[in-house]
N, C-alpha and C positions, 0 to 999 in steps of 0.2 A: 459519523464514521470518518469523514475527511479530516476533521480537526483532531480526533483522537488517534485514528489508525494510521493516518498519513503524515500530517504535519508534526505531531509529536515524535513519531518514528524518525522522520527526516532530520529533526534536530539532533537526535541521537547519532544517526549515521554521519551527520555533518561533523560532530565532535570526534568520531572515530575515523573520519576520512575515508568512508566507503559508501557514499551515497549510491544506492543501487539503481535509481530511476530519476531521470529528468523528465517530469510529467509532460505528456503531449499537450495537455490543456494549457500549460503555462511553463515554458522552458525556453531558454536562450542558449545558443551555441556560438562559439567562435568558428568562423568559416574555416580557419586553418585546422582546427580540431576535427571538423567533419571531413575535410579532405584527407587528413593523415590516416584516419581509420577507415577510409573507403566509402564514406557516406552512409546513408540509411540502407539497411539490408532487409530483404524480404524472407530471411531464413526463419524468422519466428513471427508469432502473432502478437508479441509485445515488443514492437520495434523501438519504443522509447527506452525500455529496460536493456535491450540488446545493445543499442548505441552507447548507452551510459557505461555499461560494463566494458565495452571496447575502448572507451576513452580512458577509463581507469587503467586498463592494461597497457595503454600507450603512454601513460605517465601524466595525464591531465588531472587537474584538481577540480572536483565537482563540489559546489557548495550550495547551501540552502539560503535563498534570498527571502527572508520572512516578510519583507515589505512589498514584495511583488503581489500584484492583484490581477485576477482574471475572472471573467464571468462565463460560465459554461453550463450546458444543460446536463441534468442527471436523468437516468431512466425514470419514466413515469408509470411503468407497469411492472409487475413481477416478472413477466416474460422477458421484457427488455433488460431488467436488472440481472436476471439469470444469464442471459446471453452475454452481456458485457463482462460479468465476473467470471464466467466460464472461459471466455477468451483470455482475460487477464491471468487467471490461474494457470491455464495451459501454456500461454505464452511465456510466463515467468519460468515454468519448468523447462521449456525449450531453451530459454536464454541461459539458465544455470547449466544445462547440459552442454550447450554450445561452448561456453567459456570454462568448462571444468578443468582444462589443462592449466589454468592460472594457479591452481592449488600447488602445483609442483614447479612452477616457474620462479625465476628470480626477479629482483628489481620491483618496480611498481606493480607489475602484473601479479607477482607472487604475494605482495603485501595485500592486494585486494582479494586474491584468491583464498588466502588463509584467514582473512578477517571478514571480508564482505560476503563471500559466497556462503560460508557456514551460517552467518547471521540471517541472510535472506532465506536460506533453506529451512532454518529453524523456525523463524517467525512467520514466514509467508506460505510455507509448504507443509511442515511437520506439526508445529504447535496447534494450528487450527483444527487438526484432526482429533486432538485431545479435548477440545472445548466441550463436546457433548457429555463427557464424563461427569462434569459438574451437575448437569441436569439429571443424569442417570442416578447419581448418588442422592440427589434431592428426592426423586420419586421413590427410590428404595427406602430412604429414611422416613418418608411420609407414610409408607405402607407398613414397614416392619419396625419403625422406631429406631432410636428415640426421636419423636417428632419435634419437640422444642429445640433440641440441640441441632437437629438438621436444618430447621428453618433459621435458627440463629447463625449457623455457619454460612448458609446461602446468602443471608442478608449481609454478613460480614464481607463476603466476596463482592457483593454488589456495592457495598460502601467503599471498598478499596478502588473499584473501578470508577465510582462517582468522584472520588477525590482526584484520581488521575485525569478524569474528563474535565473537572472544574479547573485544574491546573492548565490543561491544554487550552480550554476556552479562554482563560485569563491571558495566556501568552498570545493568542490570536485576536483578542479583543472581541470575542463573540458574546452574545447575550446568554446569560446563565439560564434563562427560562427554557431554552431548548433541552436542557438536561432532564426535563420531565419525561421525555421519551426514552430515557436510558433503560428502564426495566423492560419495556417492549423490545428494545434492541437485543437485550440479553435472552429474552424468551423466544422471540420469533425470528429476528434477523439472523442471529448467530447460527440457528439450525439450518436456515436456508443456505448460508455460506458454507456450512459443513457439507451439505449434500452437493453443492457446486464443486467444492474442492475434491470430494470423493469421485465425482464424475470425471474430473480432470485427471485424477490418478488412474482411473480405469482406462481412459482414452490413451494416456501415455504408456501404460503397461501393456496394453493390447495392440499398440502400434496404430491406433486409429488416427484418422485425419480430421481436422477441424477447420471449417472454412471461416472466413472473416465474418464476425458478428457485428453488423453495422447498426449503430444506435439511430432510431428514428427521431429526427429533429422536428420539434413542434413550434419553435420560435417564440416560446413563452418567456424567455430570459430577456430582460431589459437592463442594460448596464447604465448606471448614472453617468451624467456628463463629465464629472470630474472624478479622478481617482483619489480616494480618501488618504490623507496623510502624505501625498506626493510632494517631494521637494527635489531640489537640484542634487542633493546628496543621494536620494533614492535612485535617480536615473544613472548614477555612476556605478551602481552595484551590478555585478555580472554573475549569473548562476554558474558559469564555467570560467575559470581563470587559468 
């Protein structure tokens, strides 16, 4: 998911000049940039997205540093994963709402508001709600036919996703063997994320409050002694310029 859903997307946002999030797990900021936008805010549950949008509105350039490396823990249970993604989804909605005035503003803020905010809203908030339609049509086609065409269409969608995933893995230098789990991601994981996003929508529309969902750390991650591919040139790259 990180390679496909985050790194590939960040490359696109980098090209368009509207990176929505400097990830908390691996991000670097100029001190001057933080000072000018008032530092980190506790207005949302996605403070990394919030601060990134504030920097765009202040005229800072946010870029993707593909050679940067970090080792971080991922959720190790469904409950932990649910809590983390629930906070991310709801926090992203909060950040979009907080910076909504950028859509009508001028200058750097307006450019981000009319390009970045619609893209984030589409790909991170609206489009995931339509993902289950693929599986609904699959079940309908298997039950009422035509079965062969339905299965063929579903496999075609999976093939397109596999090609995109393989391209993302190639860009990041990841092992292609991990792609064997792609069908399970589409059948199981996607449905879980749909329910999480739906819960976030309900919380937002009903005015509910969500507390900080802290990830339980287990200490199982061991970073190697040397950063692969590190060079003097790499150390000069800055995620925020």
